[in-house]
C-alpha positions in Angstrom: 349.3 167.0 -52.1 352.2 167.0 -54.4 353.4 164.0 -56.4 357.2 163.7 -56.8 358.2 161.3 -59.6 361.9 160.2 -59.6 363.8 159.0 -62.6 367.1 157.3 -63.5 369.1 158.4 -66.5 371.6 156.2 -68.4 374.0 157.2 -71.1 375.6 154.8 -73.6 379.4 155.0 -73.4 380.1 152.4 -76.1 382.0 154.8 -78.5 384.0 152.9 -81.2 387.4 154.1 -82.5 385.7 155.3 -85.7 383.5 157.7 -83.7 380.3 155.7 -84.0 378.2 154.5 -81.1 378.0 150.8 -80.3 374.4 149.6 -79.9 372.6 146.4 -78.9 375.0 144.0 -77.4 377.8 146.5 -77.8 376.1 149.2 -75.7 377.7 150.1 -72.4 375.1 151.9 -70.3 376.3 154.1 -67.4 373.9 155.5 -64.7 374.1 159.3 -64.7 371.7 160.5 -61.9 368.1 161.4 -62.7 365.4 164.0 -62.4 362.5 165.0 -60.1 359.2 165.8 -61.6 356.3 167.2 -59.6 352.5 167.2 -60.1 350.4 169.4 -57.9 346.9 168.8 -56.6 347.0 165.0 -56.2 344.4 163.8 -53.7 345.5 160.3 -52.7 347.7 157.3 -53.5 345.3 155.9 -56.1 345.2 159.2 -58.0 349.1 159.4 -57.7 349.4 155.9 -59.3 347.1 156.9 -62.1 349.1 160.1 -62.7 352.4 158.3 -62.8 351.0 155.8 -65.4 349.5 158.5 -67.5 352.6 160.7 -67.5 355.1 157.9 -68.1 355.2 158.5 -71.9 355.9 162.2 -71.3 358.8 161.4 -68.9 360.4 158.3 -70.1 362.6 158.2 -73.2 364.9 155.7 -74.8 367.2 155.8 -77.9 370.6 154.4 -78.8 372.5 156.9 -76.6 370.2 157.9 -73.8 367.5 156.5 -71.5 365.4 157.9 -68.7 363.0 155.8 -66.7 360.7 156.3 -63.8 362.1 154.5 -60.7 359.8 155.6 -58.0 357.4 158.2 -56.7 356.2 159.7 -53.4 353.5 162.1 -52.1 354.5 165.1 -50.1 352.7 168.2 -48.8 351.8 170.8 -51.4 354.2 173.4 -49.8 357.0 170.8 -49.1 360.2 170.8 -51.1 361.6 167.7 -52.8 364.7 166.0 -51.4 366.9 167.6 -54.1 365.5 171.0 -53.5 366.1 170.7 -49.8 369.7 169.6 -50.4 370.3 172.6 -52.7 369.0 175.0 -50.0 371.2 173.3 -47.3 374.4 173.2 -49.3 374.1 176.1 -51.7 371.7 178.4 -50.0 369.3 178.6 -52.9 367.4 176.3 -55.3 369.1 176.6 -58.7 367.4 173.5 -60.2 363.8 173.1 -59.1 361.9 170.0 -59.8 360.2 170.0 -63.3 356.5 170.6 -63.0 354.1 168.5 -65.0 350.3 168.8 -65.4 348.0 165.9 -65.2 344.3 166.5 -65.9 
């Protein structure tokens, strides 16, 4: 099976008049979509959970201006497309932005 990991991205929009970025209590986080990551060769739900936990540090990031966090995951068939890949085919006729592949050993 194929593990699909979904993320949410946030950007800090707290720019001050002097061009610096407001942080801490001054931060203004705005949701900006997210990404899909895939891991092939997952056998079951237990293995999927272990893979998500092991890959979290590789996927998630946080600094004063940008954050990306895992918000969910799903198991699909090895040959199945992700939801975003399906929508690209439906609306654009091709997949311009495939899910990012990760390897979990």
